[in-house]
DRENLO-763774 format. One record per residue: residue in one letter; residue number from 1; z, x, y of N, C-alpha, C in turn; chain. Coordinates in pm, whole numbers. Each point is the difference from the previous one (the first is absolute). Example, Ala and Ser with C-alpha at 12.3 -4.5 7.8 and 13.67 -1.06 7.14 Angstrom:
<sites>
SITE A 1 780 1319 -569 0 -89 119 0 90 120 A
SITE S 2 -72 -35 105 6 82 119 73 -77 109 A
</sites>
This chain:
<sites>
SITE M 1 391 263 3091 48 -82 -110 150 -24 12 A
SITE K 2 72 98 54 145 -15 15 33 -111 100 A
SITE E 3 -93 -23 96 24 -106 98 9 -136 -69 A
SITE F 4 -82 -19 -100 0 -127 -72 122 -15 -89 A
SITE A 5 54 110 -47 119 -4 -85 119 -55 77 A
SITE I 6 4 21 129 108 -52 83 -7 -153 7 A
SITE L 7 -119 -56 -7 -19 -144 12 43 -77 -126 A
SITE I 8 5 65 -113 32 -68 -126 135 -71 5 A
SITE P 9 107 61 48 128 -73 7 -6 -120 94 A
SITE F 10 -74 13 110 -12 -112 94 -75 -117 -62 A
SITE V 11 -104 31 -75 -75 -105 -69 88 -66 -105 A
SITE G 12 74 80 -72 90 -54 -103 108 -89 60 A
SITE M 13 49 34 118 104 -81 63 -59 -124 67 A
SITE S 14 -125 6 42 -58 -113 71 -46 -112 -94 A
SITE I 15 -29 30 -124 -47 -103 -94 104 -110 -20 A
SITE P 16 129 30 -24 98 -109 -13 15 -81 129 A
SITE I 17 -9 68 114 11 -71 128 -116 -96 17 A
SITE I 18 -119 46 -32 -118 -87 8 14 -118 -96 A
SITE A 19 52 24 -119 20 -108 -98 100 -104 53 A
SITE I 20 108 47 62 99 -92 57 -62 -83 112 A
SITE I 21 -76 66 87 -65 -72 110 -99 -103 -55 A
SITE A 22 -79 38 -99 -98 -91 -58 69 -121 -64 A
SITE T 23 110 22 -70 74 -110 -62 57 -94 105 A
SITE T 24 54 57 107 57 -81 108 -108 -83 68 A
SITE V 25 -113 60 27 -111 -72 63 -49 -111 -93 A
SITE N 26 -8 28 -128 -46 -100 -97 95 -120 -2 A
SITE K 27 130 24 0 98 -109 2 -12 -80 129 A
SITE W 28 -16 68 112 -13 -67 129 -125 -88 1 A
SITE L 29 -110 52 -54 -124 -79 -5 16 -124 -86 A
SITE K 30 73 10 -111 24 -117 -86 82 -106 73 A
SITE V 31 100 43 76 82 -93 78 -87 -70 103 A
SITE K 32 -83 75 69 -88 -58 102 -100 -97 -64 A
SITE E 33 -49 33 -118 -94 -88 -70 67 -134 -34 A
SITE K 34 123 5 -45 73 -123 -30 24 -82 125 A
SITE Q 35 30 67 112 19 -71 126 -129 -68 44 A
SITE I 36 -111 68 -15 -130 -58 37 -31 -120 -88 A
SITE E 37 28 11 -130 -24 -113 -91 85 -120 40 A
SITE A 38 125 24 39 88 -110 41 -53 -67 126 A
SITE V 39 -46 80 95 -56 -56 124 -127 -77 -31 A
SITE S 40 -84 52 -88 -124 -67 -37 29 -135 -66 A
SITE S 41 98 -2 -86 38 -124 -68 51 -102 101 A
SITE E 42 84 46 93 54 -88 102 -113 -54 89 A
SITE T 43 -95 85 33 -113 -42 83 -85 -103 -72 A
SITE A 44 -21 19 -129 -78 -97 -78 70 -135 -5 A
SITE E 45 132 1 -14 76 -125 -2 -10 -72 133 A
SITE K 46 10 75 110 -13 -60 133 -140 -59 18 A
SITE A 47 -100 72 -43 -138 -48 12 -18 -130 -77 A
SITE A 48 59 -9 -118 -10 -122 -80 70 -116 69 A
SITE R 49 117 26 60 70 -106 73 -81 -47 120 A
SITE Y 50 -58 94 74 -82 -37 116 -123 -79 -44 A
SITE A 51 -60 39 -111 -118 -72 -48 37 -143 -38 A
SITE A 52 113 -17 -66 44 -134 -38 31 -84 124 A
SITE Q 53 65 61 97 31 -72 123 -129 -38 74 A
SITE T 54 -95 90 4 -127 -27 65 -72 -115 -70 A
SITE E 55 3 0 -132 -65 -108 -76 65 -134 34 A
SITE R 56 133 -4 5 69 -126 35 -40 -47 140 A
SITE L 57 -4 93 94 -38 -37 136 -145 -49 8 A
SITE E 58 -88 66 -75 -140 -44 -2 -11 -140 -58 A
SITE Q 59 76 -31 -104 -1 -135 -57 47 -102 102 A
SITE R 60 103 33 73 50 -93 102 -103 -22 110 A
SITE V 61 -68 107 40 -104 -14 103 -112 -89 -51 A
SITE R 62 -39 16 -127 -105 -86 -57 41 -147 4 A
SITE V 63 126 -25 -34 50 -138 4 -4 -53 142 A
SITE L 64 45 81 94 -2 -43 139 -143 -26 49 A
SITE E 65 -93 84 -42 -140 -23 37 -50 -133 -56 A
SITE R 66 38 -30 -125 -40 -128 -59 62 -116 76 A
SITE V 67 128 14 37 69 -107 71 -70 -26 134 A
SITE I 68 -36 106 67 -62 -14 132 -140 -58 -11 A
SITE T 69 -76 39 -100 -140 -42 -8 -21 -132 -73 A
SITE D 70 94 -44 -81 -16 -125 -77 55 -116 82 A
SITE K 71 -90 -84 51 40 -111 86 32 -125 -78 A
SITE G 72 -31 -4 -127 21 -120 -80 140 -11 -57 A
SITE Y 73 88 91 31 133 1 -61 104 -4 111 A
SITE D 74 112 -59 -30 106 -13 99 64 137 27 A
SITE L 75 -10 44 124 49 132 37 151 14 -22 A
SITE S 76 75 -99 34 145 10 -16 39 10 -148 A
SITE Q 77 -73 -68 -87 28 9 -143 -27 140 -53 A
SITE Q 78 -106 61 46 -32 136 -44 106 100 49 A
SITE I 79 47 -20 122 105 88 51 126 -13 -84 A
SITE E 80 34 -121 -35 117 -21 -87 -21 64 -137 A
SITE D 81 -121 -12 -54 -30 63 -128 16 152 9 A
SITE L 82 -44 57 111 16 145 18 148 38 7 A
SITE R 83 77 -80 68 143 29 9 64 -6 -140 A
SITE D 84 -40 -98 -78 53 -12 -136 -38 123 -83 A
SITE E 85 -125 48 15 -44 117 -75 78 125 41 A
SITE S 86 29 13 129 71 120 45 146 2 -46 A
SITE L 87 55 -118 -27 137 -7 -52 6 38 -147 A
SITE N 88 -110 -13 -70 -4 32 -144 -23 143 -15 A
</sites>
């Protein structure tokens, strides 16, 4: 029983140290969580920009497909119309 009595001061001294370590780890985890949220937000914004750019490119390809396949319309006029649209 006396062997365990020696451990009591060590346990008493280790509790504040464990509390300090736990608090430090908790703060570090919160900082990392905020960093991950910032990266996630930035990634979502990039994805939205890429999606919008892809949509614009797909629309242009559709127009080009129509220009190529529609023989009843003046090709040079359609090209000029496309140039006018790209300037807007």
